[in-house]
N, C-alpha and C positions, 0 to 999 in steps of 0.2 A: 198646605201644600209642603211637601216633605221637601227639607234640604238636599241640596244636589250633591253628591259624592264625588270628589277628585277621581279622576281615573288612578288605578293604580299602576306605577312604574312597570314598563314591559323590561324582562328578562334578557339580556345580552346573551344569555349562553344558550346554548344548541347543543341538543345531545349527538352525539354521533351516531351516524347512520351506518350501518354495515355494508361494506360494498363487496358483491358479488360476482365479480366479472363473468362473463359468459363465455366459452370455449370457441377461440377462433383457429381458422387455418389461413396460411399466407406466408408467402417467404421471408417476413420480418418475424413472424411466431416462430418459423422454422430457425434462423436467425439466433433468436432468444436461447429457442432448446439447444442449439450447439454450444454457444456460450455459457449457457448455466452446465451443462453436461463437463465442458472444457475445465471452467473453473473450481467447481465443485470436486473433479479427479485430483485437481493438481492440489488443492487444497488437503484434501484427505489422504492422497497417497504418497505426496512427497514425503514425509516422513520416515518413509518405509524403504526408501532408494537407498543401498548400500554404495560405498564409494572406498575404496581402498587406499588408504593412506601410509600403510604401514604399520609396525608394530608402535606401541603404546599410544596411538592415535585412534580417536574415534571412526568408525567406520562408517557413520550415517553421513550421506551426502548434502543435507542442510541441515545444519545445529547452529543453534545459539547458545554457546557454553558459556553460562554466565559464573559458574564455579572458577573457571579458569580464564574468564575475560575474554572470550574470543568467538568469533563467527564464521563457521566454516559453509562454504557454498562451493560444492564439487571440489575441483582442482584450487579453488580461490579460499585463502586464510588470512582472515582481517584480524588483526591483533587492537588492542585497545587505542595505542597512539596512532591509527590509521583510521581513527571514526570517520576522517574527513571523506573515507568512501561510501559510508552511509549517510552520512550529510549530503553528498554531490546524488546520492539516488533518490533521497527524497525531493532534491530540488528538481531532479530529472521529472519526475511523478507529476511533481504540480505543474511544471511548463507544460508536460504531455495534457494535463488536464485543462489547462487554459488554450493547449492549441486546438483537441478535439470540441470544447464549448465554443470556440471562437467561429470553428469550420461548420460543425453540425449539433450546437446548442447541449442539450442537458442529455448526449448520447451516452454519456460515462454512465450517468443514472438510470436511464432505459435499459441498459444490458449488461454492465459490469458491475454495478455498486452491490457490495456484499447483501443490501438489506434487500435489492431488486431481486438477487439471484434465491437467496433463502424465501423471501415471500413469494416468488415464482415457485419454489418446491412446496410449500406449505399449500398454496392453492391447487396445484397439482395433486397432492393428498387428499385435500378438501373435494375436489370435483370426483376422485376414486371411491371415497366413502360414501358421500351425502347425493353425488349427483352435480350436473349442469345446474345452472344460474337458477332456473324456476324450480328446481326441486331444493336446490339450498335455500332461496327465499320462503316458500311454502314450509321448509323446517323451522327458520328463525321466525317465521311468523306465528307458529303453532307456538301457542301460551302454554298448552298442559302438556306436562313433561312424562309421556306416556315412556313402555319398554321401549321401544324402537328407535325415540329419539335420543334417549338415556343411551342405548347400544351404540348408535352412530357416534354420538357427541364423544363416549368415551374411547372408541377405537380410534377417532380423530386425535384425539389428545394425547391418547398413549403414543402414537406413532410421531405426533409434533416432538412430544418429549424425547423420543429415542433419537429422534434427529438432531435436537440440541444438545442430548448427551453426545452424540458424536461430533458434532461441533466444538465443542469444549473440550471432549477428550483428545482431538485431533491438533489442538492448538497446544496444548500444553508437552507433546510429544515433539515439539520443533525445539524444546528446550532440554533436552535428556533423551539419552538412548531409547528410540519407542519401544522396541520389543521387550526391554528390560523393564520399563515405567509399564507397560501396559501390563505384564506380570504381577508388579509392585501394587498397581491400582486395584487389581481382582483380590489380590491376598492381605490387603490392608497393611502392604508394608511401605508405602509413597509418603512423601513428607507432605505435612498438613496442607502446606503452599499450594500442592498440586491440586489437592481436594477441593480446596476452595476456589482456586481458578476452574476447574471443570464445573462446580456449581454456579459460579457467578456466570461466566458463558451459556450456561444452559439457561438458567432462568431469562437472561435477555433475549438469547434466541427465540426460546419458546415463545416470550411475550411479544417481542416485535415483529417476529415473522408471523406469528398466529394471530394476534389481536391488535396490536400497533399499526402495523403493516404502513397505510397511507400516511397516516399521522408522524410517522419519523421523519418523512420527504417533505413533508407541509410545514411543520411546526419544529420540529428538532433539529434537522440538518441546517446548517447555514448557507449552503451551497447555492439553493434557489435565490437568496438574496444577494449574493456574489456575481452569481452566473452575467447579470446585465452589463457588468463590467467588462466582460469577456466576449461580448455579442456586438455586433453592429446590422446594421440595414442587408448585408451580403450574406449574414449566416444563414443556413439551411436549417429550418425547423418544419416541424409538421403543422400544418396550416389546412385551413379550409379555403375553396374559391369562392368565395360569397357571391362574385358575379357571374358562375355559370350554376349556382345551387338554388339560389333565392330567385323568385319565389318558390318556397317549398309545396311542392303538390301535397294536396290533402290537406293542407293549412287554411284552418279558419281566417287568414288573412290573403287568401288567393281569393280574388273576385272572378265571377263567370266571364270568360272570354280573353282573361290575361293571360300572356305568355308565361309559362310555368318552367322552373328551374329542374335542374337533373336531381336534386333533393328530393327523397319521399318521405322524409321523414320518419323513418323507420326506429329509429333511434339505436341501430346497431354500434355504432362508432361510440355510445355513450357505455352502451353494456358491457364492452369489452374493455373499456378503460379503468384499467388496475386503481387509479384515483378518484373516479369518478366524475369526471368533469366531462362538459361538451365542447368539444375541440369546435364546434360551428359558432360559439359565442368570442372567438378568438384567442391570442395567445395568454396564457394563465399562469401564474407562478407555480401551481402544482403541476402541470404538464411535466412530465420526464422523459418526453421522446421517445418514446416504447415504440411507436408506429403500429399499435396493434390496430388501432382505429382504421390507419390506411387497408391492414389485410382487410377489416371488415367491409369497409365502404366500395372496396374495389369487386369484394364477392358479389356484394347486391346490386352494384352497375353491372356486373356481368350478368346477372340475371335478370335485368331490365333492359338488356342491351343498351346500354351506355357506356362511352368511353370510361376507363379507369382514369384515377387522377382527381377525383374531386376533392378528395383529402390526402395531401400527398407531402411530401419534401419540398419546401419552398423559401424562396427569400423576398421579403419585402421589396427590392429592387424590381423582383419579376412581376409585382401586381400591376404597374402602371401599364407596363407593355402587353401585358396578357388582357389586362383590359380594353386596352386599344385591338386587340387581335393580332398583337404581334408573339414570335416565338421568345420563349427567356432564354435568359442567358446560358451557355452550356455551364455543368456542374463545375467543370475545373478553373473556370473563371471566378466561378464564386468561392472555389477552395483556396485558390492560389492567387492570394492577395496579399497587400503588404503587413497587414496583422500576422496572417496566418505564417509567412515567411520568416517572420521575426521570431516568433515562438520557436518554428521549425530550428532556425538558426543558432538560437539560443539553447536548445535542448542536445541539438548535436556538437557544439561547442562542449556545452558539459560534459557528454559523453565521451569523446576523444579526449577530453584532458583526464577524466577517469581511466581510460585506456592505455594512456600514456604513462600516467601515475604506477598503474598497475604493472605494466611490462618494464619499467625501470625502475622498480623498487628493488634493493638489495637482498637477500638470504640470510645476511649476518648484518647486525647492526652492534652499535657501542653507545654506552653514554660515559661521561666521563663528571663526578663529583669531587672536587679537594673538599677533605677534612678541613675543616677553617680552627677546629678547636684541640690544639693549637696550629697556627698557619705553617709551622716549619719546629724541628726538633734538633737541636746541635747534640751529635752526639759525643764520646768522649774522647776522639782524635780531631774535635773541630768540624767533621762533615754532617753538612745541613740536609736534613732527610725532609721530605715532603710526602703525605699520605692521601691518597686518592681513593675512593671508592668507583670500580669500574664495575660495569652492567654489560655483559655479552648477551647477545641474543641469537639463538641458532633457531632459523625458520626451517631445516632441514628435517627428515624424517628420521635419522639416524644421527648418533653423537659423532662429533667433529673435534678435532686437535684445533685450536685455536692460538696463533704465534703472535706474541705481543713485544711491541718494540716502540723507542721513543725516539724523535727526531727533533733536533734543533741543536744546542750546545754540543758539543762533542763530550763535555767533561761530566755529563749527566749520565749517571748508570741506573739501570730498571731493575728491580727485584717483586718477583710476585712472593705472597705472602702463603707458607705452606707447601711452595712449589720450587722444587729443586731449578728448574729451567723455565725459560721463557714462555713455554706451551703449556696450556690448561686444557682438559677433555671438556666440552660442553654437550650436555646431556642433547637428546632428541627434541626439538619442537619446545624447546623452554628458555628461560631466562636464568642467567646464572651470574653471581654476584662474585668479583674477585678483588681483594685487598693489593693496591700495586703501590708501589715504594719508590721515590725517585732520589737519589742520592748527589750532592755535588760536592768536590773536595773543599776544604776549608778556606783555601786562599784563589778559588776558581771565581771566574766572573759571575757566574751565575748565585755562588754562595755571597759575593760583595754585592751584587745587584740589589733593588729592594724585589723586581720582580722580573721574570725572562719567560720570555712565551716559547712554549714548547707544544709538541703534537705527537698524541699516541697514537700507534696504528696497530691494527690486529689484522691477521689474516689467515684465512682457512688455508691450512697447509695441504686439503685434500684436494680443492679446486684452485686454489690461488686467489681467490677472490679476497678482497680487501675492503676495509672502511678504517676512517679515522676521526676523531677529535680532537681539537685545539683546546688548550688549557695553559696555565701559567703556573712557574716555577719561582716559591717564595724564598728569597736570601735573606739574609740579614740589615742589607740597606744601607751598610756604612763600606 
């Protein structure tokens, strides 16, 4: 009798099964087409919008000018020390994501996420070239690479690659003048950073949108694991009305004479799902709330003469009432609840704060840095002199005359290095450094005191706008 051999351990690895979503028609699919067209249009076309800011300033409407450390957005110009505007926008984006997730689940993932948008575009190209789901499945299962399969795959991959290159190219246009950079890219005169950025984004777009697809949403993206904290039983998500659909018609579990549900087990909802799940199994981490299964199921229900809504946007709180034959809550009651109101209030508060800060900011600014080595100098006649580095910021599109004065003790006099008068010409839209001297006579109070508070004023003599900074005058201290 042969010795029994122990069973070999089973592998936990499962190879990915490619997903080929079927074409579907309906309001949610149409909404996705509209959002895809709008978002792609904004992404590709925005760098080419021109905006006249005057001479010596870039005329690109949206530009991240890293060389000069500024961000231009139409009529708004953000300087490095105003980075709090960017931080505020990021906070608003996060709160907006929390708000939409709390109200409608992963609606961002299903409609506007870049991974979803570009995957939709790649699937559209794949469908145009290889056909709908069944044709793509047959081509995928065909082991032999004949001329037809090779031709279709090459056309598809080349088209994907061109879209990916356009994606990477559009991104770098946000960081330099788009027409100039385009010419430099094609004439091989662009900086190596531009080429490497285009190459990296081309590769990631090609791989993520063409091959990884749902794996990015399921495994790489952290949001599916975070969203549960944003949702509750009143969140509207895509769900299956099991109490209406079960037991399914044509199912082996259905016994003769038993009442049958509306679901005919046609698998239409599964065949259109971009992540390949069966929504009838309940809420799943993989579901991106794209609602294509709703369109597919509603189409089937219309064909068999049943009411729509077997698969629909619904909340857990509606389940009990619907099972009892009662009407669900109105949609507004699901959306307007303490959690969503709190997120909306916080989002609005940050937005109003940014707008307020934007409208009250001055077009001229100054900083004052006393020269500490030495803290003061004694001149031949006993006069005490302090030196300051003053930085003047002119945010206007033309050069402006700035007049500098000192306020405080009347005995302190002000002089500008290299300037006979107290007025300097500051170039347009730039920062200008000016060395300033404050002097106090030998026996005056500021000269004898250890320190005296003073205030430096700068005035734009063109329009009278003013700014100031407080500092100290250092004396002998005796």
